[in-house]
C-alpha positions, 0 to 999 in steps of 0.5 A: 387725727393721723393724715398720713405724714402729718397730724391734725389737731383742733382745740379751744384756746381758753386763754383768748377772748371768745375762746376761739377754736383753732385747727393746726396741721403738725409735721415732723421734720426729723432731718432738721429736728423741727416740729411744724405747726401750720394753721388751717383756716377755712379748710386751707393750710396757711403759709404761716408755720410755727416752728419748735426746733432742737439746734446743736452747736451750741445746743439750744431750743428755738421757737419762731414763725416763718413763711413755709414757702420762702422760710422767712422768719417773722414776729410771733406774738406768743408771750415769752412765758409760753416758750419757757413753759415749753422748753421746761416741759421738754427738758423735764421729759428728756430727764425722765426718759434718761436723757441727762441730769 
């Protein structure tokens, strides 16, 4: 759903025990080259945010969790394979769009 300034998604996570249904608010910060995913719990947006970022000098992707209020990073329990598959899909899309070899 488009919420004016951000999007909200709800999905079932089939790979987790009990297949929980989760909701995230998704924001794009173009100037910072970041896509933010903030969990919604009990109708309230969490202070935790998961960040997918494009960085330059050197060119790289980053995926991490941080506190949205103070920007302090903390451990994210997602497996490395999740990050690698996201990076691979992003590179493939960029190549398909004419972004390089």
